[in-house]
N, C-alpha and C positions, 0 to 999 in steps of 0.2 A: 969316661964310661959310668963312673959313679953318679955324676950329675944327670946323665941320660936316664939312668935307672930310677933316680929319685923323681925326675920329671914324668917318666912313664908311669910310675906308681901313683903320682898325683892325678894324672889324667884318668887312670883306671878308677881311682876313688871317685873322681867327679862323674865319670860315666856310670859308675855303680849307683851313686846317689841319684843321678838322673833317671836311671832305670827303675829304682825303687819308687821315686816320685811318679813316674809314668804309670807303673803298675798300680799304685795307690789310686791314681786318678781314674784309670780305666775300670778298676774294680768298683770304685764309687759310682761311676756312670752306669755300669751294668746293674748294680744293685738298686740304684735310684730308679732306673727305668722299670726294673722288675716290680718294685713297690708301686709305681704308677699304674701298671697294668693289673696287678693283683687288686689294687684299690678299686679300679673301674669295674672289675668283675664282681667283687664283693658288694660295692655300692649298688650295682644293678640288681643283684640277687635279693637284697633286703629292701629295695626302694619302695616296694608296695606298702610296707609297714612303717619304714623309717628312712628319712633322708640323711645320708652320711655327708656332712659338709666337706668340701674339697680340702681346705687348709688343714684343719684339725684331723679330719678323717684320714688323709694321706699320711700325715706324720705318725698317727697311731698305728696304721697298717704297716708302715715302714719299720717302726720299732718292733712290732710283733713279728714281722718277717725276719729281722735279725735274730730275735730271741728263739723262734721256732727253728730257724736254719741252724743256729749254733747248737741248740739243745738236741735236735734230732740227727743232724748230719755233721756237726763240727765245723761247718763252713757255709758261706752263702753261695749262690750261683756264680756271682762275679769272681769270688775267690777260687771256686772250683776250676775255672778256666786256667788259672795259674797254679793249680795243685796246691793252693794255700789253705789254711784252716787254723783253728784255735789250738793252742797248746796251753795246758793248764799247769800252773805252778802250785806247789803245796800251800794250801790255805785251810783254815779250820772250817770256814763256811762251805756248804755244799756247792758244787760247780754250777748247778742249775740256778741257784739263788744269786750267785755272783754274776752270771750271764744276764739275768733279769735286771739287777741293779746297774750293771755296766751300761746296758743298752737303754735303760730308762732314763739315765741321767747324763751320759757322756757321748752317746751316738749323735750324729749330725741332726737327724729329725727331732731327737729329744731336745737338743739345745735350741733349735728353731722354735719348737713348741713351747718350751719354758720361757723363752725371751719374748716371742711375738704373740703367743696364744692368749693374750689378755684383751679385754674389751677396750681398755685405754692404755696407751703407751706412756708410761711415766719415766722420765729420764733417770732418776735416782734408782728406781727399781730395776730398770733395764741394765744400768751400769753394774750394779751388784750381782745381778744374775749372770751377766757376761763374765765378770771376774770369777765368780764361783765355778762356772762351767770351764773356764780357762785353767783354773787350778786343778780341777778334777781331770781334765784332759792331760795335763803335764804328768800327773802321778797315777793315772788310771791303771797302768800295768802293775804298779806296786800295790795299789789299793785293792784291786780285784784279782790279782794273780792270774791274769789272762793275757796272752800275746797272740797276735796273728802272724803266722810265719809261712813262708813257702818252703815246704819240707818234703823231700823225696821219699821219706819214710811213710808219709801219709798215703793210704791206699787210694788209687784212682777209682772212686766209687762210680763215676759216670764218665764214659768216653766223651771226648770233645764234640764229636758229631751228634751224640745223643743230647748233650747239653745244649747244643745249638738248636736242635729240634724243639726242645722244651722252651727255650727262649723265643723261638719263632712262633710257637703256638700261643704263648703268653701275649705277644704283640697282637696277633690276629684276634684272639678271643677278648682281650682287653679293649681293643678298638671297636669291635662289634658290640660289645656290652655298652660302651659309652654312647655309640650311635643309637642303639635301640632304646636306651634309657632317655636320651634327649628327645627322640621322636615321640615316645609315649607320654612324655610329661610336658610338652610344649604345644601351644596352639598351632594348628596346621599352617596358618599364615606365616608364622615365624620361620619354621624350618623349610617351608616350601619356597618362600621368597628370599629369605636371608639365612641360609643354613648355618653360617658362622655365628649367628646370634643365638642359636639353639644349643643349650647345654642341659645336662640333667637337672631336674627340679623335683621338689616333693610331689608325690602323686595325690590325686583327689581323695583316695582312700585314707591317706595318712593325715588328712585335715578334716575328717568328718566331724570331729568334736567342734571345730571352729564354725563349720557350715551350719550345724544344728543350732549353735548359739545365735548366729546371724539371722536365721529364719524366724526366730521367736523374739528377738530383742532389738532389731534395728528400727530406726525412726527416720522420718523426713528431716533433712538437715536444718532448715529454718526452725521447725518445731522443736528440735532438740536444743538448739542454741538458746532459743527463747525460754525454754524450760530451765536451762542453766541460769539465766538472768532472774528467774524467780527465786533461786537459791543464793545467787552470788551477785555482787555489785559490779564486778569487773571480770571480764572473760578475756584471756589471752589466746590468740589464734596463732599456732605455730606454722609459719609459712614454709612452703617448699623451697626449692632452689629459687633464688631471687628472680630469675629470668623466665620461669615457667608461666605460660599464658593462661591456661584454663582456670587456675585457682582464682584469678581475679574476676572471672565470670561468676563463680560461686560467691565470692566476697561481695561483689556488687549486688547480686540478687539478694543476699542476706541483709545488707545494710540499707537497701531501699525497700525492704519489706515494711509494710505499714506498722506492724507491731514493733519493729526495731526503731523506726523513726519516732513513734510516739513514746516508747518506753525508755529508749537508750539515747540515740541521737548523737553520740560522740564517738569518734574513732581516732585512737592514737596509732601512729605508724613509726616503725623503726626508720623507714626511708624518709628522708627530709630533715633538715636542720631546724631545731626549734626556733632559731633566730630568723628563719625565713617565713614564719607564719604570717607576718604582716604583708610581705611581698606576695604570698599566695592569696591572702584575703583580697588584696588589691586586684589581682587577676580574676579571682572568683566573683567579685562584685561588679566587674566591668561588663557592660552589655555590648558585646561585639555584634556587628551587623550580619556577619556570615561565618560559616564554618572555617574558612581559610584563615580569617583573622583570629579566631579562637585558637587554632593550632599554632599560629605564629606567636601569639601571646604566651601560650603555654610553653612552647619551645624556648622562648626568650627567658621565661622565669626559671625553667629547669637548668638551662645552661649557665645561668648567672650564680645562683645561690642554693640550689636544691640539695646537693649531696655533699657528704664529707669527702667524697672522692672527686677526682678531676671532672669526671663525667658520669652520670647515671643514665646510660643509653637504653635501658630496658623498655621494650615496647609496651609491656603490660602496665607499667606505671603511668606512662603517658596516656594510654587509652583509658585507664581507670580515672585519672584526674579529669580527663575530657568528659567522660560519661557523668562524673559527679557534678561537673560544671553545669551540664544541661539539666540534670535531675534537680539540682538546687534552684536553678532558674525557673523551672517549670512547676515547682511545688512551694506552697507557702511555708510549710514546716520543713526545715532543712537538716541535713546531716553535716556535722562539723568535722572537718579533717584537721587533725592536730599533729604536726610533726614532732618527733621526740629526740632525734639524734643531737649530738653535740655540735658545736661550732666547727664549720668545715676547715677553718684556717688554724684552729688551735690544736696542733698535732701532738703537743705534749700531754694531752689528756687521753691519749689512746688507751693506756692501761686501765683507766677507770671509766671506760666508755659505758659499760652496763649501769654503773651507779649514776652516771650523768644522765643517761636516758631515763632511768627510773625517777631520778629527782625532777626531771622536766615533766614527767607524767604526774607524779604525786603533787608537785607544787601547783600544777594547773588544775587538778581535781579539787584541791583545797581552796585555791583562790577563786575559781569560777563556780564553786559549789556544784560540781558535776556528780550526780548521784550514781550513774551507771555509765560504763564505757566498754568498748571493744578495743583491745590492744593487739596490734599485728606485729609479731616479732619473728625473726628467722632462726630456725634451729635452736641452739642452746640458749639463746637470749630469752626464749619462752619458758625455760625450765624454772621451777620453783626452788631449786637447790642453790646453796650459797655461791655467790660470785656472779650470778646471772641476773638480768634485769627483772625477770619474773619474781625472783626471790626478794629483791629489794622492794618491789611493789607490794608483794604479799606481806612483808614485814610491817609495812605501814598500815595495811588493812587486813589484819589477821582473820582468817576464816571467811573472807569476803572475795577471794580471788580464785578463779578456776582457770584451767588451761586445756586447750584442745589441739590435738595433733592432726594434720591433714596428711592423707596417704601420699607417701613418696618413698624414697630410699634413703640410705645413709651414705655420707661421703666416705670414701675409702682412701686413707692416708698412704698405705703401702703401695697400692696400685698407682696413686698419683706420683709417688717418688720414682717408681720403676718405669713410668711412662713419661718422664721429664716434665712433670707438672701438669700433664693432661688430666684434668679433673674427671674422675669417674665416680659412680655411685654403685652401691651393692644393695640388693633387695633386703628388706627387713627379714631377719631370720631365714636367710637363704631362699627367699621366694615363697615360704610357707603361707604367709598372709595373702600374697597375690593369688596363689592357687585357690585359696578358700574364697576370696572375693569373686573369682572367675566362675564359681559354681552358681552364683546368683545372677538373675537376668538384669536386675536394676544396677545402675552404676553410680547412684548417689544415695547415700544414707549416712546415718550417724549412730553411735552407740556409746554407752558407758564402758570404761575399762574395768571398773570394779566388778569382781565376781565373774569375770569372763576369762576364757582361755587366752585371749589376746593380752589382757591385763596381767595375767600370771606369768607370761613369758619374760625371760631375762631382758633387761633394757639394753639395746644395742644400736641406738639411734645416732650416736655420734662417736668420733674417734679420738678426741682430745682427752687429756688426763683430767679435765675439769671435774672437780668435786667427787672423784672416785665413785661414779654412779654405776660401775660395772656389777655391783652386787645387788642392785635394785631391780624391781620389776616395772613394767610399763605402767601399772596402776599406781605405783609410787611416784611417777614422774608426770603423768597426765590424768586429768579427770575423764576426758572423752576422746573420741576419734571420729573424724570425718572421712568418708570414702567418696571421692568425687573424680570420676573419669579413670578408666583403666590406664595402665602405663603406656600402651601404644596410642592412646588418644591424647596424651599430653604432648606438649612441645614447648620449646623455648624460642624467643625472638628478641633480637637486639636491633635498635634503631628506631627513629621516629621522624616525622616530617620536619623540614626546615632546621634540622639539627646543625648543619654546617653553613647556614646562611652567613653572609659576610659579617653582619653585626654580631651574631652569635659566635662566630669564629673569633672575633676580637675579644669577647668575654672569656672564651675558653683559653686563649693565649695568655690573658692576664692571670687567670687561675693557674695555668701551667707554670708561670713564672714564680708564683707564690708557693705552690705545692711541690716541694723538692722530691725528686724520685718518680714523678709522674710525667708521662709523655703523650702528646696527642697522636704520635705516630702509631700507637697501639690501636687506634680507632680508624685508621685509614680505610680499612676494609668496608666500613659503613658508608663510605661515599658512593658505593655501588648499590645501596639500598638495604633493605632488611636482611638480616642474617638469621635464618630459621633452622632449628634442629628438631627433627621428629623424635617422639618419645622412645621409639625403638632403639635409636642410637644413644639415647640418654641412659635408659635402663639396662640395655643388653650389651652395651659396648664392652663391659667387663667380661661377659661370656665370650665375646669375640676374641679378646685377648687370651682368655683361658684356652679356647679352642686352638688358637695359633700356637700357643706354648705346647699343647698336647700334640699337635701336628709335628712340631719340631722334635719332640720326644720320640715319636714314631720313626721319623727319618733317621735320627741318631741311633736308635735301636737297630734298625736295618743295617746301618753302616757297621756298627759293632759286630753284629751277627756275621756280616760278610767277611770282616777282618779275621774273625776267629774260626769260622767254619770253612769258608772257601779257601782262604789263604793258609790257615792253620799255622800261624807264626808261633815259634817256640821261644820261650824266655828263660833265661838263666835263673836258677833258684837263688833267691835273695831273702834277707830278713825284712819283713813288712811291718814291724812293730807299729 
């Protein structure tokens, strides 16, 4: 009998712990969803004047929800369903101040905001922040003198049915607020054809300062770049996503401009190994009798030695080199294409890739007496901050290097992790710039960042901890900006003619054998032809994911409401510390 009693007591303890955990979890879900809907309502109300970002805005609203609920009512809505609330232990500091400090540093949204609310994720900083938050969590009851308990003595301030109605109204009004905000801030084409791609964005009123600047300060793209060449010897162009097609129409138009041909004439590119320049020159100087042989010759060159990767299948690059082939054959004064990347087989040089590219550029400029050049680099490689190719080039030619950003978005590390490596991008400054550009009729122009509202915005172009650039402004990182084609006009394409011809396939298999970790199987889908992705799916995919998450929150909230209001389950009072 004694053993039976002991075992029964153990089971009771386990069930009690399970009950406590379950209550904690349900309370958390209710309060989290309440914060989501309150955020949507608040964001919609102030959207005309100010756009409230989803990540940071939700975290801040969530924290304020905890603080106000504890301060005013002694409990949150989720805790009220369990008749739980705060009990204050004796402390010298006022209760209100302790509540503010507790929720600002140890609540779940506070921890998320502190750890992830940085422009760049730095491992060491993230580790110490997590450790600090963990220590505070372990001792927060002792530090702040506040406990959350299910206490029958606490008065029932709101009957469960009334709480359910409040929760239900929050769901309805929060959802309507989000839908209305999305409709009023998106182009009709987006929400009419693809409603899941439409999410709240900044309003046109909130970007008036940016629009006014553009009306008076924008220039034609080629004119702007050539003006930069009057001041600088070398201009770095920050490429969009490698696969984006339309940018190379703009680049081709720029470098075949007579002014560029006469005044500059040299283009360095991140794409292409420096060691393959001779092979490219052989292709470029060959007079092929027809277009088919041009494409076959180019495909053969690209498959053999063009990229540091196993294969560089991007359509834009193939088309660009083909167009340059014809341009140079049709004109007496040619534009020289000079690849800058490291040797494709020398994988141990990966960590110093930026310095290798810069060295290839600088050494060529000096040895060939190149007076001026355009340098095309992707994302951070174009930065003039330490560790990047742009920095190394500028260090060799101080005061003689400028860089330009082409309109695109920023890669999003967190969303990529959460979607199993599915690369997504986020609009610069939550879409504020895009909304400003949409107010103008023309879709190609350029301007200086200096003394502009764009240039004064916090730099948020990249996600890596490279060079701690989160404290800088855009005018600190780039001289100028090119706007070419709206997001929905852009698209990516992968694949090119004759890529898998038998001879080319043999070359790729030889490269596959030498490049460990690469597999041709990854490119099997190209055997069916070009793989094209429209700009809508590039730019707005993250909004689709966000909307799906919000839909999930709505469904979860209705389920929770059903459980507590329709079924009215009762739970045994327990300590919820």
